[in-house]
LOFI-483341 format. One line per 2 residues: number of its first residue (from 1); their letters; for each residue x, y, z of N, C-alpha, C. Coordinates in steps of 0.1 Angstrom, whole numbers, plus 5000, padded with zeros to 4 digits. Atoms other than C-alpha are relative to their C-alpha. Layout:
REM residues N
NUM> a> X/Y/Z/X/Y/Z/X/Y/Z ~ ...;
REM end
This chain:
REM residues 76
1> mk> 4997/5007/5012/5172/5028/5181/4994/4986/5000 ~ 5006/5013/4999/5158/4995/5193/4985/5001/4996;
3> ii> 5014/4999/5004/5123/5008/5189/4998/5001/4985 ~ 5001/4999/5015/5129/5018/5153/5002/4987/4993;
5> aa> 4998/5013/5006/5143/4984/5145/4989/4991/5002 ~ 5012/5009/4997/5114/4966/5162/4988/5004/4992;
7> gg> 5011/4995/5009/5089/4988/5143/5002/4996/4986 ~ 4997/5004/5014/5107/4981/5110/4998/4985/4998;
9> la> 5002/5014/5000/5107/4944/5118/4985/4996/5000 ~ 5014/5003/5000/5070/4945/5126/4993/5003/4987;
11> vv> 5006/4997/5013/5062/4962/5093/5004/4989/4990 ~ 4996/5011/5009/5082/4936/5074/4993/4987/5002;
13> is> 5008/5013/4997/5065/4907/5091/4986/5002/4996 ~ 5014/4998/5004/5031/4922/5086/4998/5000/4985;
15> la> 5001/5000/5014/5037/4928/5050/5004/4987/4993 ~ 4996/5013/5006/5052/4894/5044/4988/4991/4997;
17> gf> 5012/5008/5002/5017/4879/5046/4993/5003/4987 ~ 5007/4997/5013/5006/4897/5014/5007/4994/4989;
19> ga> 4995/5006/5012/5011/4880/4981/5004/5011/4991 ~ 4996/4990/5010/5026/4898/4951/4987/5007/4994;
21> ad> 5012/4995/5006/4991/4902/4936/4992/5010/5009 ~ 5007/4991/4990/4977/4918/4968/5007/5013/5003;
23> ak> 4992/4988/4996/5005/4944/4971/4999/5011/4989 ~ 5001/4989/5010/4994/4965/4941/4997/5013/5007;
25> gc> 5001/4987/4994/4998/5001/4951/5006/5002/5013 ~ 4994/4999/4987/5013/4993/4984/5013/5006/5001;
27> lk> 4986/4995/5000/5049/5000/4976/5001/5015/4997 ~ 5000/4986/5003/5043/5033/4960/4994/5008/5011;
29> ga> 5007/4993/4989/5019/5043/4988/5009/5001/5012 ~ 4991/5001/4989/5044/5032/5014/5012/5010/4999;
31> vv> 4989/4990/5002/5072/5053/4999/4995/5014/5002 ~ 5005/4986/4999/5051/5084/4996/4996/5003/5015;
33> gg> 5004/4998/4986/5036/5079/5031/5012/5001/5009 ~ 4988/5000/4992/5070/5072/5046/5007/5014/5000;
35> va> 4994/4987/5002/5084/5104/5032/4992/5011/5007 ~ 5009/4990/4994/5054/5124/5042/5000/4999/5015;
37> gh> 5000/5002/4986/5054/5109/5077/5013/5005/5006 ~ 4987/4995/4995/5091/5117/5081/5000/5015/5000;
39> la> 5000/4985/5000/5086/5153/5071/4990/5006/5010 ~ 5010/4995/4991/5056/5156/5094/5003/4997/5014;
41> gh> 4996/5001/4986/5075/5149/5125/5006/4986/5003 ~ 4993/5013/4998/5096/5117/5121/4991/4988/5004;
43> ha> 5009/5011/4998/5067/5093/5119/5000/4992/4987 ~ 4998/5007/5013/5080/5075/5088/4993/4987/5000;
45> tv> 5006/5014/4999/5068/5040/5099/4985/5001/4999 ~ 5014/4998/5000/5033/5052/5106/4995/5005/4986;
47> ga> 5004/4995/5013/5032/5071/5073/5001/4989/4990 ~ 4998/5011/5010/5045/5040/5054/4988/4990/5001;
49> ig> 5011/5009/4998/5018/5018/5069/4987/5006/4995 ~ 5012/4994/5005/4991/5043/5062/5000/5002/4985;
51> gc> 4999/4998/5014/5004/5050/5027/4998/4987/4993 ~ 5003/5013/5006/5004/5013/5020/4985/4996/4999;
53> av> 5014/5003/5000/4968/5009/5030/4993/5009/4990 ~ 5007/4991/5009/4957/5040/5010/5004/4996/4985;
55> gh> 4996/5004/5014/4978/5029/4979/4993/4987/4996 ~ 5007/5013/5004/4963/4994/4980/4985/5003/4997;
57> hm> 5014/4996/5002/4928/5009/4983/4998/5007/4987 ~ 5002/4992/5013/4933/5033/4954/5003/4991/4988;
59> ah> 4997/5009/5011/4948/5005/4932/4988/4991/4998 ~ 5012/5009/5001/4917/4983/4940/4989/5008/4993;
61> qk> 5010/4992/5007/4894/5012/4930/5003/5002/4985 ~ 4996/4999/5014/4913/5017/4898/4997/4987/4992;
63> av> 5003/5013/5007/4910/4980/4889/4985/4998/4998 ~ 5014/5001/5001/4873/4980/4896/4995/5009/4989;
65> ka> 5004/4990/5011/4868/5011/4874/5004/4995/4986 ~ 4996/5005/5013/4888/4995/4846/4992/4988/4996;
67> ar> 5008/5012/5003/4868/4963/4849/4986/5004/4995 ~ 5013/4995/5004/4836/4982/4846/5000/5007/4986;
69> aq> 4999/4993/5013/4848/5001/4815/5001/4991/4988 ~ 4999/5009/5011/4854/4970/4795/4986/4996/4995;
71> pa> 5013/5005/5005/4825/4960/4772/4997/4986/5004 ~ 5004/5013/4996/4805/4930/4781/5002/4990/4988;
73> pv> 4998/5009/5011/4812/4899/4760/4987/4997/4993 ~ 5012/5003/5009/4788/4892/4731/4997/4985/5000;
75> rr> 5005/5014/5000/4767/4860/4735/4995/4997/4986 ~ 5006/5005/5013/4758/4840/4704/4993/4988/5002;
REM end
C-alpha cells in the first residue's frame, strides 16, 4: 500500500510542474491510460503516465494541424 501511495505522490508532484496550458490532452490520456493499465495487469500508474504523455503529444499534433489549416493573413 505504501508503494502505491508513493507512486501516486510521485505522479502528482511530477504533474504539478505543468501549467494549465501545457496539460492539454494529458488528463484524458491519463484516464484512458490508467484504465487500460489497470485492466492489463494492475499497472494503472504506469498507464496513466504513458497516457498523459501520448495525450499531450496528440493534442500538440492537433494544434499544429489546426494552425496550418488557417489561411495566411492578407498583407496590404
